C-alpha positions as CSV (number, residue, x, y, z in Angstrom):
1,Q,45.1,129.8,105.9
2,V,46.9,133.1,105.5
3,Q,49.9,133.1,103.2
4,L,52.2,136.0,102.4
5,V,54.7,135.8,99.6
6,E,57.3,138.5,99.2
7,S,59.2,139.2,96.0
8,G,61.3,141.8,94.3
9,G,64.5,141.8,96.4
10,G,68.0,141.7,94.9
11,L,71.3,143.4,94.7
12,V,71.4,147.1,94.0
13,Q,74.0,149.8,94.2
14,P,73.8,152.7,96.7
15,G,71.4,155.3,95.5
16,G,69.4,152.7,93.6
17,S,65.8,151.6,93.8
18,L,63.8,148.4,94.2
19,R,60.1,147.7,94.5
20,L,59.1,144.8,96.8
21,S,55.7,143.1,96.5
22,C,53.8,141.0,98.9
23,A,51.0,138.8,97.6
24,A,48.5,137.8,100.3
25,S,46.1,135.0,100.4
26,L,43.8,136.6,102.9
27,S,40.1,137.0,102.8
28,N,38.9,140.6,103.0
29,F,42.5,141.8,102.4
30,R,41.3,145.3,102.0
31,L,40.2,145.5,105.7
32,Y,43.6,144.8,107.2
33,T,46.6,146.9,108.0
34,M,49.6,145.5,106.2
35,N,53.2,145.9,107.5
36,W,56.7,145.7,106.2
37,Y,59.5,144.7,108.5
38,R,63.2,144.1,108.0
39,Q,66.0,142.2,109.7
40,A,69.6,142.9,109.1
41,P,72.3,140.4,109.9
42,G,72.9,140.3,113.7
43,K,70.1,142.7,114.4
44,Q,66.6,142.4,115.6
45,R,63.7,142.6,113.2
46,E,62.4,146.2,113.0
47,W,59.2,147.7,111.7
48,V,59.6,149.7,108.4
49,A,56.1,150.9,107.3
50,D,52.4,150.1,107.4
51,I,49.4,150.9,105.4
52,L,45.9,151.0,106.8
53,S,42.8,149.8,105.2
54,G,41.9,153.3,104.1
55,G,45.2,153.7,102.5
56,S,47.0,156.0,105.0
57,A,50.6,155.1,105.7
58,N,53.1,155.3,108.4
59,Y,56.9,155.0,108.2
60,A,59.9,154.4,110.5
61,H,62.0,157.5,110.7
62,F,64.9,155.9,109.0
63,V,63.0,155.3,105.7
64,R,60.6,158.3,105.7
65,G,61.0,160.3,102.5
66,R,62.8,157.4,100.7
67,F,60.3,154.5,100.9
68,T,56.7,154.4,99.9
69,I,54.2,151.7,100.9
70,S,51.1,151.1,98.8
71,R,48.4,148.5,98.2
72,D,46.3,147.1,95.5
73,N,43.2,145.6,97.1
74,A,42.1,144.1,93.7
75,K,45.3,142.1,93.6
76,N,45.6,141.4,97.4
77,T,49.1,142.9,97.1
78,V,51.1,145.4,99.1
79,Y,54.2,147.1,97.7
80,L,57.2,148.8,99.1
81,Q,58.9,151.2,96.7
82,M,62.4,151.9,98.0
83,N,64.5,154.7,96.6
84,S,67.9,156.2,97.6
85,L,68.9,152.9,99.0
86,Q,71.9,152.8,101.3
87,P,74.1,149.9,102.5
88,E,72.4,150.1,105.9
89,D,69.1,149.2,104.2
90,T,70.6,145.7,103.5
91,A,68.3,143.2,105.2
92,V,65.7,140.6,104.7
93,Y,62.4,142.3,104.2
94,Y,59.2,140.7,105.5
95,C,55.5,141.3,105.0
96,N,53.3,141.0,108.0
97,V,49.6,141.1,108.9
98,Q,48.2,141.0,112.4
99,L,44.9,139.3,112.8
100,V,42.9,138.9,116.0
101,S,44.1,135.3,116.3
102,S,47.7,135.7,115.4
103,A,50.4,137.4,113.3
104,Y,51.4,136.1,109.9
105,W,54.7,136.5,108.2
106,G,56.1,135.8,104.8
107,R,59.5,134.1,104.3
108,G,61.1,137.4,103.3
109,T,63.0,138.7,100.4
110,Q,66.7,139.7,100.6
111,V,67.7,143.2,99.7
112,T,71.5,143.9,99.4
113,V,72.8,147.4,98.8
114,S,76.4,147.3,97.8
115,S,78.8,148.7,95.2
């Protein structure tokens, strides 16, 4: 059974940084594209970034240049380094993997950007 556990969220001031982690219990983790999504209050969940098995990454336009996704295949973990955080980045951040059979989600970690 696939399990994804996010951590690293919290309260940060505008302009600050956080690093999120997602630990995955997933066989052959290194073979899968891993995603980060977020959902702000009253809004739909939106894709933030992904990292492919080979390590290349893609970003939503609203985080490009501020966020960096990375992975450690030895630890079955994907990270999201978030810099220059703004109040509009406030959301619950979710880790996701799409397998042939279905999509799996973690429970999320809350990120609040406020002074």
